[in-house]
C-alpha positions as CSV (number, residue, x, y, z in Angstrom):
1,M,82.5,18.3,35.2
2,F,84.2,18.0,31.7
3,L,81.3,16.1,30.2
4,R,78.7,18.6,31.6
5,S,79.7,21.0,28.8
6,A,77.9,20.4,25.5
7,T,81.0,21.3,23.6
8,S,83.1,18.9,25.7
9,R,80.6,16.1,24.9
10,L,80.8,17.1,21.2
11,I,84.6,16.8,21.3
12,A,84.4,13.5,23.0
13,L,81.9,12.2,20.6
14,H,84.0,13.5,17.7
15,L,87.1,11.7,19.0
16,A,85.2,8.4,19.5
17,L,83.7,8.5,16.0
18,V,87.1,9.3,14.4
19,A,88.7,6.5,16.4
20,V,86.0,4.0,15.5
21,S,86.1,5.1,11.8
22,A,89.9,4.7,11.7
23,A,89.8,1.3,13.4
24,I,87.1,0.0,10.9
25,V,89.0,1.2,7.9
26,L,92.4,-0.1,9.0
27,S,90.8,-3.4,10.1
28,S,89.3,-3.8,6.7
29,V,92.6,-3.1,5.1
30,Y,94.4,-5.5,7.5
31,F,92.1,-8.5,6.8
32,T,92.0,-7.9,3.1
33,M,95.7,-7.7,2.8
34,R,96.3,-10.6,5.1
35,S,93.9,-12.7,2.9
36,V,95.9,-11.7,-0.2
37,I,99.2,-12.6,1.4
38,D,97.8,-16.0,2.7
39,S,96.5,-16.7,-0.8
40,E,99.9,-15.9,-2.4
41,V,101.7,-18.1,0.1
42,R,99.3,-21.0,-0.5
43,E,99.7,-20.7,-4.2
44,V,103.5,-20.9,-3.8
45,V,103.1,-24.0,-1.6
46,E,100.7,-25.6,-4.0
47,A,103.1,-25.0,-6.9
48,E,105.9,-26.7,-4.8
49,I,103.6,-29.6,-4.1
50,R,102.8,-30.1,-7.8
51,G,106.5,-30.1,-8.7
52,L,107.3,-32.6,-5.9
53,N,104.5,-34.8,-7.0
54,D,105.9,-35.0,-10.5
55,D,109.3,-36.0,-9.0
56,Y,107.7,-38.6,-6.8
57,A,105.7,-40.0,-9.7
58,K,108.8,-40.4,-11.9
59,Q,111.6,-41.3,-9.4
60,G,109.9,-42.5,-6.2
61,I,110.9,-41.6,-2.7
62,A,114.6,-41.3,-3.7
63,G,113.8,-38.8,-6.4
64,L,111.4,-36.9,-4.1
65,A,114.2,-36.6,-1.4
66,R,116.7,-35.4,-4.1
67,A,114.1,-32.8,-5.3
68,I,113.6,-31.6,-1.7
69,E,117.4,-31.2,-1.2
70,R,117.7,-29.3,-4.5
71,R,115.0,-26.9,-3.5
72,L,116.5,-26.3,-0.1
73,A,119.8,-25.6,-1.7
74,G,118.3,-23.1,-4.1
75,D,116.2,-21.3,-1.4
76,S,118.1,-18.0,-0.9
77,K,115.6,-16.6,1.5
78,N,115.4,-19.8,3.7
79,D,111.7,-19.5,3.9
80,A,110.8,-22.9,2.5
81,V,109.9,-25.7,5.0
82,Y,110.2,-29.4,4.0
83,L,110.1,-32.7,5.8
84,L,110.0,-36.2,4.3
85,E,109.8,-39.1,6.8
86,D,109.7,-42.9,6.4
87,R,107.0,-45.1,7.9
88,Q,108.8,-45.3,11.2
89,G,109.1,-41.5,11.5
90,G,112.8,-41.3,10.5
91,R,113.8,-38.1,8.6
92,I,114.7,-38.8,5.0
93,A,115.0,-35.2,3.8
94,G,114.1,-31.6,4.8
95,N,115.0,-28.8,7.1
96,L,112.8,-29.7,10.1
97,A,114.3,-31.6,12.9
98,K,111.1,-33.6,13.6
99,W,107.5,-33.8,12.6
100,P,105.4,-31.2,14.4
101,S,103.0,-32.7,17.0
102,A,100.3,-30.2,16.1
103,A,100.1,-31.4,12.5
104,P,99.2,-35.1,12.1
105,P,100.1,-36.4,8.7
106,G,97.5,-36.1,6.0
107,T,95.6,-33.3,7.7
108,G,95.9,-30.9,4.7
109,W,96.4,-27.2,5.2
110,F,97.4,-25.8,8.6
111,E,99.4,-23.1,10.2
112,L,102.3,-23.7,12.6
113,E,104.4,-21.5,14.8
114,L,108.0,-22.7,14.5
115,Y,111.3,-21.4,15.9
116,R,113.9,-20.5,13.3
117,T,117.3,-21.3,14.5
118,D,119.0,-19.3,11.7
119,Q,117.2,-16.1,12.7
120,E,116.4,-16.8,16.3
121,R,112.8,-15.9,16.0
122,P,109.4,-17.6,15.9
123,A,107.9,-17.9,12.5
124,I,104.3,-18.6,11.2
125,V,104.4,-21.3,8.6
126,S,101.6,-22.1,6.2
127,A,102.0,-25.7,5.3
128,A,100.2,-28.9,4.0
129,S,100.9,-32.5,5.0
130,F,100.4,-35.7,3.1
131,R,100.7,-39.5,3.6
132,L,102.3,-41.1,0.6
133,V,101.4,-44.5,-0.9
134,G,104.3,-46.4,0.8
135,G,103.4,-45.0,4.2
136,E,105.9,-42.1,4.1
137,R,104.7,-38.7,5.1
138,L,105.5,-35.3,3.5
139,L,105.2,-31.8,4.9
140,V,105.6,-28.8,2.6
141,G,105.3,-25.2,3.8
142,R,106.5,-21.6,3.6
143,D,107.5,-19.1,6.3
144,A,104.8,-16.4,6.0
145,Q,107.3,-13.7,7.0
146,A,105.7,-11.3,4.6
147,R,102.5,-11.5,6.6
148,T,104.4,-11.1,9.9
149,A,106.1,-8.0,8.5
150,F,102.8,-6.7,7.3
151,D,101.3,-7.3,10.8
152,R,104.0,-5.3,12.4
153,T,103.8,-2.6,9.8
154,L,100.0,-2.4,10.1
155,V,100.2,-2.2,13.9
156,R,102.6,0.7,13.7
157,A,100.5,2.3,11.0
158,L,97.4,1.8,13.2
159,G,99.1,3.4,16.2
160,W,100.2,6.3,14.1
161,A,96.9,6.7,12.4
162,L,95.0,6.6,15.7
163,G,97.4,9.0,17.3
164,V,97.3,11.5,14.4
165,S,93.6,11.2,14.0
166,T,93.1,11.7,17.7
167,I,95.2,14.8,17.7
168,L,93.4,16.1,14.5
169,A,90.0,15.3,15.9
170,F,90.8,16.9,19.2
171,T,92.1,20.0,17.4
172,S,89.1,20.3,15.1
173,G,86.7,19.6,17.9
174,W,88.4,22.3,20.0
175,L,88.3,24.8,17.2
176,L,84.6,23.9,16.6
177,S,83.8,24.3,20.2
178,R,85.6,27.7,20.3
179,V,83.5,28.8,17.3
180,V,80.3,27.6,18.9
181,D,81.2,29.1,22.3
182,R,82.0,32.4,20.7
183,R,78.8,32.6,18.7
184,I,76.7,31.4,21.7
185,G,78.6,33.9,23.8
186,D,77.4,36.7,21.5
187,I,73.8,35.6,22.1
188,V,74.2,35.2,25.8
189,G,76.1,38.5,26.1
190,T,73.3,40.3,24.2
191,A,70.6,38.7,26.3
192,E,72.3,39.8,29.5
193,K,72.6,43.4,28.3
194,I,69.0,43.4,27.3
195,M,68.0,42.1,30.7
196,R,70.0,45.0,32.2
197,G,67.7,47.3,30.3
198,E,69.7,47.9,27.1
199,M,66.8,47.2,24.8
200,A,68.5,48.5,21.7
201,R,71.2,45.7,21.8
202,R,71.2,43.1,19.0
203,V,73.0,39.9,18.4
204,P,76.0,40.5,16.1
205,V,75.7,39.1,12.5
206,R,79.1,38.2,11.1
207,G,77.9,38.2,7.5
208,G,78.9,34.6,6.7
209,G,75.4,33.5,6.0
210,D,75.8,30.4,8.1
211,E,73.3,28.9,10.6
212,F,74.5,31.2,13.4
213,D,73.9,34.3,11.2
214,R,70.4,33.0,10.4
215,L,69.7,32.4,14.1
216,A,71.1,35.9,14.9
217,E,68.9,37.5,12.3
218,T,65.8,35.7,13.6
219,L,66.6,36.6,17.2
220,N,67.1,40.3,16.1
221,R,63.8,40.4,14.4
222,M,62.2,38.9,17.5
223,L,64.0,41.5,19.6
224,D,62.8,44.3,17.3
225,R,59.2,43.1,17.7
226,I,59.6,42.8,21.5
227,E,61.1,46.3,21.7
228,T,58.2,47.6,19.6
229,L,55.7,46.0,21.9
230,V,57.5,47.3,25.0
231,D,57.5,50.8,23.5
232,D,53.8,50.5,22.7
233,L,53.1,49.3,26.2
234,R,55.0,52.2,27.6
235,M,53.3,54.6,25.3
236,V,49.9,53.1,26.1
237,T,50.6,53.4,29.9
238,D,51.7,57.0,29.6
239,S,48.8,57.8,27.3
240,V,46.2,56.1,29.6
241,A,47.6,58.0,32.5
242,H,47.5,61.3,30.6
243,D,44.4,61.1,28.4
244,L,42.1,59.3,30.9
245,R,43.0,61.6,33.8
246,S,40.7,64.4,32.5
247,P,37.5,62.3,31.9
248,L,38.1,60.5,35.3
249,T,38.6,63.9,37.0
250,R,35.4,65.3,35.4
251,L,33.6,62.1,36.4
252,H,34.7,62.5,40.0
253,A,33.7,66.2,39.9
254,H,30.3,65.5,38.6
255,L,29.6,62.8,41.1
256,D,30.9,64.9,43.9
257,A,28.8,67.9,42.9
258,S,25.7,65.6,42.6
259,L,26.1,64.8,46.3
260,D,25.5,68.5,47.3
261,E,22.1,68.4,49.0
262,S,21.5,72.1,48.3
263,I,21.3,71.8,44.5
264,A,18.0,71.3,42.7
265,P,16.9,67.8,41.6
266,E,17.1,68.8,38.0
267,E,20.7,69.9,38.4
268,R,21.6,66.7,40.3
269,Q,20.0,64.7,37.4
270,R,22.1,66.7,34.9
271,L,25.3,66.1,36.8
272,I,24.6,62.4,37.1
273,E,23.9,62.2,33.3
274,R,27.2,64.0,32.6
275,A,29.0,61.6,34.9
276,L,27.4,58.6,33.1
277,G,28.6,60.1,29.8
278,E,32.2,60.5,31.1
279,A,32.1,56.9,32.4
280,G,30.9,55.7,29.0
281,D,33.8,57.5,27.3
282,V,36.2,55.8,29.7
283,L,34.7,52.4,29.1
284,R,34.8,52.9,25.3
285,S,38.4,53.9,25.5
286,F,39.3,50.8,27.5
287,T,37.3,48.6,25.2
288,A,39.2,50.1,22.2
289,L,42.5,49.5,23.9
290,M,41.6,45.9,24.7
291,E,40.6,45.3,21.0
292,I,43.9,46.9,19.8
293,A,45.9,44.7,22.3
294,R,44.1,41.5,21.2
295,A,44.6,42.4,17.5
296,E,48.3,43.1,18.1
297,A,48.7,39.8,19.9
298,G,46.8,37.9,17.1
299,V,44.1,36.7,19.5
300,G,41.3,35.3,17.4
301,R,43.3,33.9,14.4
302,D,41.6,30.6,15.0
303,Q,38.3,32.2,14.3
304,F,39.2,33.3,10.8
305,E,36.7,32.5,8.1
306,T,35.7,33.6,4.6
307,V,34.3,37.2,5.0
308,D,32.3,39.0,2.4
309,L,33.7,42.5,2.6
310,G,30.9,43.9,0.4
311,Q,28.2,42.7,2.7
312,L,30.2,43.8,5.8
313,A,30.5,47.3,4.3
314,S,26.8,47.4,3.5
315,D,25.9,46.5,7.1
316,V,28.1,49.2,8.5
317,I,26.6,51.8,6.1
318,D,23.1,50.8,7.1
319,L,24.2,51.2,10.8
320,Y,25.7,54.7,10.4
321,T,23.4,56.2,7.8
322,P,21.2,58.0,10.5
323,A,24.3,59.5,12.1
324,A,25.7,60.5,8.7
325,E,22.4,62.2,7.7
326,E,22.4,64.2,11.0
327,N,25.9,65.4,10.1
328,G,24.9,66.3,6.5
329,V,26.9,63.5,5.0
330,A,25.6,60.9,2.5
331,L,27.1,57.4,2.8
332,K,27.6,55.6,-0.5
333,R,28.8,52.2,-1.4
334,S,30.8,51.4,-4.6
335,G,32.8,48.6,-6.1
336,D,32.1,45.0,-7.1
337,G,32.8,43.5,-3.7
338,A,35.4,41.1,-2.5
339,S,36.0,38.2,0.0
340,V,39.0,37.6,2.3
341,N,39.9,35.2,5.0
342,G,39.6,37.1,8.3
343,H,37.9,37.8,11.6
344,P,34.4,39.2,10.7
345,Q,33.9,41.1,14.0
346,L,37.3,42.8,13.9
347,L,37.0,43.7,10.2
348,A,33.6,45.1,10.9
349,N,35.0,47.2,13.8
350,A,37.8,48.5,11.5
351,I,35.3,49.5,8.7
352,A,33.0,51.1,11.3
353,N,35.9,53.2,12.8
354,L,36.9,54.4,9.3
355,V,33.3,55.4,8.5
356,E,32.7,57.0,11.9
357,N,35.9,59.0,11.6
358,A,34.9,60.2,8.1
359,I,31.4,61.3,9.3
360,R,32.9,63.0,12.4
361,H,35.6,64.9,10.6
362,A,33.8,65.8,7.4
363,P,30.3,67.1,8.5
364,G,28.3,68.8,5.8
365,T,30.8,68.1,3.1
366,G,28.7,66.0,0.7
367,E,29.4,62.3,0.8
368,V,31.6,59.5,2.1
369,I,32.4,56.7,-0.3
370,V,33.0,53.2,0.9
371,D,34.5,51.2,-2.0
372,V,35.0,47.4,-1.9
373,S,36.8,46.0,-4.9
374,S,38.9,43.1,-5.9
375,G,41.7,43.0,-8.5
376,P,45.0,41.4,-9.4
377,I,46.7,42.8,-6.4
378,G,44.0,41.6,-4.0
379,A,40.9,42.9,-2.2
380,T,40.6,46.5,-1.1
381,I,38.4,48.5,1.2
382,T,38.6,52.3,0.7
383,V,36.8,55.0,2.8
384,A,37.1,58.4,1.3
385,D,35.7,61.7,2.6
386,H,35.8,65.4,1.5
387,G,36.7,66.8,4.9
388,P,39.8,68.9,5.8
389,G,42.0,65.8,5.4
390,V,45.3,65.2,7.2
391,Q,48.6,66.8,6.3
392,P,51.3,64.4,5.0
393,E,53.6,65.0,8.0
394,D,50.8,64.1,10.4
395,R,49.6,60.8,8.7
396,S,52.1,58.7,10.6
397,R,51.2,60.3,13.9
398,I,47.5,59.6,13.8
399,L,48.2,55.8,13.8
400,D,49.5,56.1,17.3
401,R,47.2,55.6,20.3
402,F,45.5,58.7,21.8
403,V,47.0,61.0,19.2
404,R,44.5,63.8,18.2
405,L,45.3,66.6,15.9
406,D,44.6,70.1,16.9
407,N,41.6,70.5,14.7
408,S,40.1,67.4,16.2
409,R,40.3,68.2,19.9
410,S,37.0,70.0,19.9
411,R,35.2,66.8,18.7
412,P,34.4,63.8,20.9
413,G,36.8,60.8,20.7
414,A,39.9,59.3,22.3
415,G,42.2,59.0,19.3
416,L,42.0,55.2,19.2
417,G,40.0,54.7,15.9
418,L,42.8,54.6,13.4
419,P,45.2,52.7,15.8
420,L,42.6,50.0,16.0
421,V,42.3,49.9,12.2
422,S,46.1,49.6,11.9
423,A,46.2,46.8,14.5
424,V,43.4,44.9,12.6
425,A,45.3,45.4,9.3
426,R,48.5,43.9,10.8
427,M,46.6,41.0,12.2
428,H,45.2,40.2,8.7
429,G,48.5,40.8,6.9
430,A,47.0,43.8,5.1
431,E,48.5,47.0,4.0
432,L,47.1,50.3,5.4
433,D,47.4,53.3,3.0
434,L,46.6,56.8,4.1
435,G,46.3,59.2,1.1
436,D,45.0,62.5,-0.1
437,N,41.5,62.5,-1.5
438,A,41.9,66.2,-2.7
439,P,40.2,67.3,-0.6
440,G,39.8,65.0,2.3
441,L,41.4,61.7,3.5
442,R,41.4,58.4,1.7
443,V,42.1,55.3,3.8
444,T,42.6,52.0,2.0
445,L,43.0,48.5,3.4
446,L,44.7,46.2,0.8
447,F,44.5,42.4,1.4
448,A,47.1,41.1,-1.0
449,P,47.3,37.4,-1.8
450,P,49.2,35.6,-0.4
451,L,48.8,37.4,2.9
452,Y,52.0,39.0,4.1
453,P,53.4,37.9,7.5
454,Q,53.2,41.5,8.7
455,S,51.4,44.5,7.3
456,T,53.0,47.7,6.2
457,T,51.7,51.3,6.4
458,R,52.1,53.5,3.3
459,L,51.7,57.2,3.6
460,T,51.1,59.0,0.3
């Protein structure tokens, strides 16, 4: 159960890494220092051997024996080991009772574990053995008690180091797990409250600028977007239920009236035509809603290509020129043109909606200018009319679905044209600007390089 928790596994891993690191460091120190101590002991023994060799060369076995006795007498620490034996194995001089069986004469350097009777303890001796010219044998060594003391000290240090590092590692791991648990708890708690319907809840940001704060800020931006989409969905649902009820009711009434056998064929034909008109309006509304939803969701980004906005505007003008002339409006194109990376069909729909709105709301007012230009700040499409315009306080409202101002309710339409333009602008990272044309409305789409991750709407 303990290791099922991620924080528990983190603590265990932290402890293991600290223990392994401490063991590696202390082992390196141990073997390095032991090598140094062994080298020092060997140098001392080699110096003893050189001195004894001089005595042996000058005075023979007798002089060598006297030199050994002098050295033993002057050894205050009693850590020197000597043994000089004749050819038959009889001891001539030294402080060993007999020749060690583990060290045959003439084997060079070796280590022995001997028992010291003066201190009643075993001792590690670094020694060298030689066979002399006359058949005698000599053993010279030193008690490596410094290394033994170092071993004991290092073992104690290792124990303390591992103990302290384990405590510190556990403490730091526990504190780290508490921090992680607390910050994750903030996210989990916020998510649970949101699932209970508290859509306004957000993950706390503590202001430290760490990874958890960056995660919280990202999650909060995501939650803001989700809340916006949920609100839009709720608004669309309410709007559909409200705004489509009337045309569907009229459609039902026209069809029901057309079933009356007592009416004249001409009247029945007129009712059927009116029903077809109402059905067409409903289908156009649902088509517009689908296009808005697809644009809001970014469906079709994989179909982006280089689009000539000037050519697109010219095609739309050609399409709407007959309708404009019937309404007493002249469509004109201006600007030097521009190209952007986008979805050609959705951009065409956006321009068409702007032109259609201008024609519908500004009949008999002269002209509607469609300007396509490029500049330092990017490509722009501007549709300007000389109609009644929109009051500044209403410019944010007309971007919502199914919103129609009072002076527009007598005209056909469902209030989905500008919301579709706004959705297409957001999909293309463009900025939508609604301004005053004095008189009339001026709507501009600004495609700024590089494309922004999300469009903004500026009301002027």
